Steps between C-alpha positions, in 0.01 A plus 500: 500500500338612822301286732175674396571444130575133562180463702295670226660276233424186702141609558453564126640157420273336758200681352595370155533146634161524675339624176663215305382239753147645495495478119625141510232403751235662281625311192510172696144551624385577145676188370341285771157640415547434128633148547207418727260629231677300227408177677129579461516620139419160338203451733368847422514419130326164547224638720447792262466254213245292691295809584511617138395153382212492746386846387512396134311179579232694687468749215467215250232330710311828530518548124373145437216556745402826331508344154298194605201705620 
């Protein structure tokens, strides 16, 4: 194998390694983003439930007010 062929082979391997590392970093960043969002999931559900309950309460009060007049 000539020096140029060896250099080309090494450069191809380095490019593959760089692509692999970039993919791993992307997956790690995605995992970090998802795990950070998972911590807030129960609170999102609770706050959504409170908002829905308040909306239903307000609709019920409006209905009572309309029926009482």
